[in-house]
C-alpha positions in Angstrom: -0.2 0.4 0.3 1.5 3.6 -0.5 -0.3 6.6 0.9 0.3 10.4 -0.1 2.5 12.6 2.9 0.4 15.7 2.3 -3.4 14.9 2.1 -3.0 11.4 3.6 -4.6 9.5 0.9 -4.0 5.8 0.8 -3.8 4.0 -2.4 -4.1 0.1 -2.9 -2.6 -0.1 -6.5 1.1 -0.6 -6.1 2.0 0.3 -10.1 0.8 4.5 -8.6 3.3 6.3 -8.1 2.0 10.1 -7.8 -1.3 11.5 -6.1 -4.3 11.4 -7.8 -5.5 14.6 -5.5 -2.3 16.8 -5.7 0.7 15.0 -7.5 2.6 14.5 -4.5 5.1 11.6 -5.0 3.7 8.5 -2.9 5.7 6.7 0.0 4.7 3.1 0.8 3.6 1.7 4.1 3.0 -1.4 5.2 -0.6 -1.8 6.7 0.3 -4.1 9.3 2.7 -4.2 11.9 6.3 -6.7 10.4 5.9 -10.2 12.1 7.0 -10.9 15.5 9.8 -12.8 14.9 11.8 -10.2 12.6 11.6 -7.3 15.7 13.6 -9.0 18.4 17.3 -10.1 18.1 17.8 -13.9 18.8 18.5 -14.6 22.3 21.7 -14.8 23.0 23.6 -17.9 24.9 25.7 -17.2 27.8 27.6 -20.2 28.1 29.9 -21.4 30.9 33.4 -19.7 30.9 36.7 -21.9 29.4 38.3 -24.4 32.1 41.5 -22.3 33.7 44.4 -25.0 34.1 46.7 -24.2 36.6 49.6 -26.5 36.0 51.6 -24.8 39.1 49.3 -26.0 41.1 49.2 -29.8 40.4 50.3 -32.5 42.2 53.8 -34.1 41.8 53.3 -37.5 40.8 56.0 -40.2 39.3 55.1 -41.2 35.5 54.1 -44.5 34.7 55.8 -47.6 35.5 55.5 -48.8 31.8 57.9 -45.8 31.1 60.1 -46.0 33.7 60.7 -49.6 32.5 62.5 -48.7 29.3 66.5 -47.8 29.3 67.9 -45.3 27.1 69.4 -46.2 24.2 73.5 -45.0 24.1 74.2 -43.2 20.9 76.0 -44.7 18.1 77.4 -43.1 15.6 77.6 -45.8 12.3 79.9 -45.5 9.8 78.5 -44.2 6.2 78.9 -46.2 2.8 79.2 -43.7 -0.3 76.4 -43.7 -2.4 77.0 -45.4 -5.3 74.8 -44.0 -8.4 74.2 -46.7 -10.9 74.5 -45.0 -14.5 73.2 -46.1 -17.6 74.1 -47.0 -20.3 74.7 -44.2 -23.3 72.5 -45.2 -26.4 72.3 -41.6 -27.2 74.3 -42.2 -30.9 72.7 -45.3 -31.6 68.8 -43.6 -30.8 70.2 -40.4 -33.9 71.5 -43.4 -35.8 68.3 -44.7 -35.6 66.6 -41.9 -35.9 67.7 -40.7 -39.0 67.5 -44.3 -40.8 63.8 -44.2 -40.2 63.4 -40.5 -41.2 65.5 -41.4 -44.5 63.2 -44.3 -45.0 60.0 -42.0 -44.9 60.7 -38.6 -45.7 63.4 -38.8 -47.6 62.3 -39.6 -51.0 60.7 -36.1 -50.6 63.7 -33.3 -52.2 65.7 -36.0 -52.0 66.4 -35.1 -48.1 67.1 -39.0 -47.7 70.7 -38.2 -49.4 71.4 -35.7 -46.4 69.9 -38.4 -43.5 71.4 -42.3 -44.9 75.0 -41.0 -44.2 74.1 -39.1 -41.1 72.5 -42.7 -39.9 75.5 -45.1 -41.8 78.3 -42.3 -39.9 76.2 -42.3 -36.5 75.9 -46.0 -36.0 79.9 -46.8 -37.4 81.0 -44.4 -33.9 77.6 -46.0 -31.9 79.1 -49.7 -32.5 82.8 -48.7 -32.0 82.3 -47.0 -29.2 79.7 -50.0 -27.8 82.8 -52.5 -28.6 85.8 -50.4 -26.6 83.5 -49.8 -23.6 80.5 -51.9 -23.3 79.9 -50.8 -19.2 79.3 -47.1 -20.4 77.5 -47.6 -23.9 74.5 -49.8 -25.3 72.3 -49.9 -28.1 73.8 -52.0 -30.4 70.6 -53.2 -32.0 69.3 -49.5 -32.1 73.0 -48.7 -34.1 72.5 -51.8 -36.3 68.4 -51.1 -37.6 69.7 -47.6 -38.2 73.0 -48.3 -40.4 70.5 -51.0 -41.6 67.7 -48.4 -42.7 69.8 -45.8 -44.3 72.0 -48.1 -46.1 68.3 -49.9 -47.6 67.9 -46.3 -48.7 70.8 -45.1 -50.2 70.7 -48.7 -52.2 67.5 -48.0 -53.0 67.6 -44.4 -54.2 71.1 -45.2 -56.7 68.8 -48.1 -58.2 66.2 -45.7 -58.7 68.2 -43.0 -59.9 70.1 -45.4 -62.1 66.7 -46.5 -63.7 65.5 -43.3 -64.4 68.9 -42.3 -65.9 68.4 -45.6 -68.3 65.1 -44.7 -69.3 65.7 -41.5 -70.4 68.5 -42.9 -72.5 66.6 -45.7 -74.0 63.8 -43.2 -75.0 
């Protein structure tokens, strides 16, 4: 409900904002008082004060008998062994040889890129095999090196044969 502050005329229309008698702006008011549950604050509960402890007034009692039966363990310094780090053998050159060999066979036909990758696979494979032969504890990956060298070699043989057939075909025409 709304009421005019000048003439105190009451309107029930909630969409009406001005008084129809004098044009004054209407103010909203409640026709009935708000419910009692909102008028008062909720009751405050007073709890007991916290427990007060005073360790200086406690009686001196010996600890439980279970604690007295344990004898202190004397400190013994133990010798430390050097921490041995187990190094895994290096397979870097063998893996590089395998990657170059696979690259020469798969993408080597595009722009003759294999002519660069296949010799790289052969060279890194030979270096890896010689390192593995000299120091097998430090270097590993013999299978990777052999696979890279064989794939690179197969590419070079296929490329040379393809080139030779292309030259022969152009000569015969």
